[in-house]
Every structure is written in C-alpha cells, then in structure tokens.
C-alpha positions as CSV (number, residue, x, y, z in Angstrom):
1,M,0.0,0.0,0.0
2,T,1.2,3.4,-0.8
3,F,-1.5,5.8,0.4
4,I,-4.3,6.1,2.8
5,E,-7.1,8.7,2.5
6,L,-9.2,10.0,5.4
7,G,-12.7,11.2,4.8
8,V,-14.0,13.9,7.1
9,D,-16.9,16.4,7.1
10,D,-14.6,19.5,7.1
11,A,-11.0,19.1,5.8
12,D,-9.7,22.2,7.5
13,R,-11.0,21.1,10.9
14,G,-9.6,17.6,10.2
15,R,-6.2,19.2,9.5
16,T,-6.3,21.0,12.8
17,F,-7.1,17.8,14.7
18,Y,-4.5,15.6,13.1
19,E,-1.8,18.2,13.1
20,A,-2.3,18.6,16.9
21,L,-2.6,14.9,17.5
22,F,0.3,13.5,15.4
23,G,2.3,16.5,14.3
24,W,1.7,15.7,10.7
25,R,2.7,18.2,7.9
26,F,-0.1,19.2,5.4
27,E,-0.1,20.7,1.9
28,P,-3.0,21.4,-0.5
29,G,-4.2,18.2,-2.2
30,P,-4.9,17.3,-5.8
31,S,-8.7,17.6,-5.6
32,G,-8.8,21.1,-4.1
33,N,-11.0,19.7,-1.3
34,G,-8.4,18.6,1.1
35,Y,-4.7,18.1,1.9
36,M,-1.8,15.8,1.3
37,I,-0.4,14.6,4.6
38,H,3.3,13.9,5.2
39,T,3.9,11.6,8.1
40,P,7.1,9.9,9.4
41,D,5.8,6.6,8.0
42,G,4.6,7.8,4.6
43,R,2.1,9.9,2.8
44,A,-1.7,10.1,3.2
45,G,-4.5,12.5,2.4
46,I,-7.6,14.0,3.9
47,H,-10.7,15.3,2.1
48,G,-13.9,17.0,3.2
49,G,-17.6,16.3,2.5
50,D,-17.3,12.7,3.6
51,A,-18.3,12.6,7.3
52,G,-17.9,9.3,9.1
53,A,-16.1,7.7,6.2
54,S,-13.8,4.7,6.7
55,P,-10.2,5.3,5.4
56,Y,-9.6,4.6,1.7
57,V,-6.6,2.3,1.0
58,F,-4.7,3.0,-2.2
59,I,-2.6,0.3,-3.7
60,S,0.5,1.2,-5.8
61,V,0.4,0.3,-9.5
62,P,3.0,1.1,-12.2
63,D,0.3,1.8,-14.9
64,I,-3.0,3.1,-13.6
65,D,-4.7,2.9,-17.0
66,A,-3.8,-0.8,-17.4
67,A,-4.9,-1.5,-13.8
68,M,-8.3,0.2,-14.4
69,D,-8.8,-2.0,-17.5
70,R,-8.0,-5.0,-15.4
71,V,-10.4,-4.0,-12.6
72,R,-13.2,-3.8,-15.2
73,E,-12.2,-7.1,-16.9
74,L,-12.5,-8.8,-13.5
75,G,-16.0,-7.4,-12.9
76,G,-15.1,-4.5,-10.7
77,V,-16.0,-0.8,-11.2
78,V,-13.8,2.3,-11.6
79,E,-15.6,5.2,-10.1
80,D,-16.3,8.3,-12.1
81,M,-15.3,10.7,-9.3
82,D,-12.2,12.8,-10.1
83,V,-9.7,12.5,-7.3
84,E,-6.6,13.2,-9.5
85,G,-6.6,16.9,-9.9
86,D,-4.9,18.8,-12.8
87,D,-1.6,17.9,-14.6
88,E,0.6,19.8,-12.2
89,S,-1.0,18.0,-9.2
90,Q,-0.6,14.7,-10.9
91,A,3.1,15.4,-11.6
92,R,3.6,16.2,-7.9
93,H,1.3,13.6,-6.2
94,G,0.7,10.9,-8.9
95,R,-2.6,9.6,-10.2
96,F,-5.5,8.2,-8.1
97,K,-8.6,6.3,-8.9
98,L,-11.4,5.0,-6.6
99,C,-12.6,1.5,-7.5
100,R,-14.9,-1.2,-6.2
101,D,-14.1,-4.9,-6.5
102,D,-16.5,-7.4,-8.0
103,Q,-18.3,-7.6,-4.6
104,G,-18.7,-3.8,-4.2
105,S,-15.9,-3.3,-1.7
106,P,-14.0,0.0,-2.1
107,F,-10.3,0.4,-2.7
108,G,-8.1,2.8,-4.6
109,L,-5.3,2.7,-7.2
110,H,-2.3,5.0,-7.0
111,Q,0.3,5.5,-9.7
112,P,3.1,7.4,-8.0
113,P,4.6,10.4,-9.8
114,N,7.5,9.8,-12.2
115,G,10.9,10.5,-10.9
C-alpha cells in the first residue's frame, strides 16, 4: 500500500485535529477539497464532505490505465469521481482512482509520480 485517504466532514477542521494529535505536515491536495499529509511513516490524504467515512486504502500500480482496465475485466468498477486533480498536481502527487471490487468493496489505485 502506498497511500491512505481519510474522509471527514470539514477538511480544515480535520487538518487542525490531526496536526495537533500527530504533528503531521499538510499541503494542499490534488482535488482542491483537502490536503496531502506527510507523516514519518509515509504519505496520506484528507478530504472534506465525507463525514464518518472509513479510510480509503490506495494500492500502488505502475500503470493506472492498465490497472483500471483489469479492474473492469474482473467485474469491478472504476468510479467516475475525479480524485486526481490537474496535470501539475498529478506530476507532484501521482494519479489516483477510486474503485470497487466485484463484490462492491471500495479500494483505490495509485500510480506514484514519475521520478
């Protein structure tokens, strides 16, 4: 796994909470509705408008387009929601896609940025 995303009602309030609790460092995220989080153990994200959400787990893949095709071939679903942001954001943070497996369970794909 390369990335975990926390869903909260208010991203700014979530930032305040997790900064105070863990001392994490935050920067604006790719979707414009949250933040990228830098922790001693890796990177994560937080987004608003998703009160009470369970964390999203993103799995690293070398080619996100091929992985999305494979998800569909296996009976899963690639969500339409844009979580990737613009080209500049993708270059900095990589590409992200939310998916569901063939039983409806959510997970995410993450293609890390090049270089």
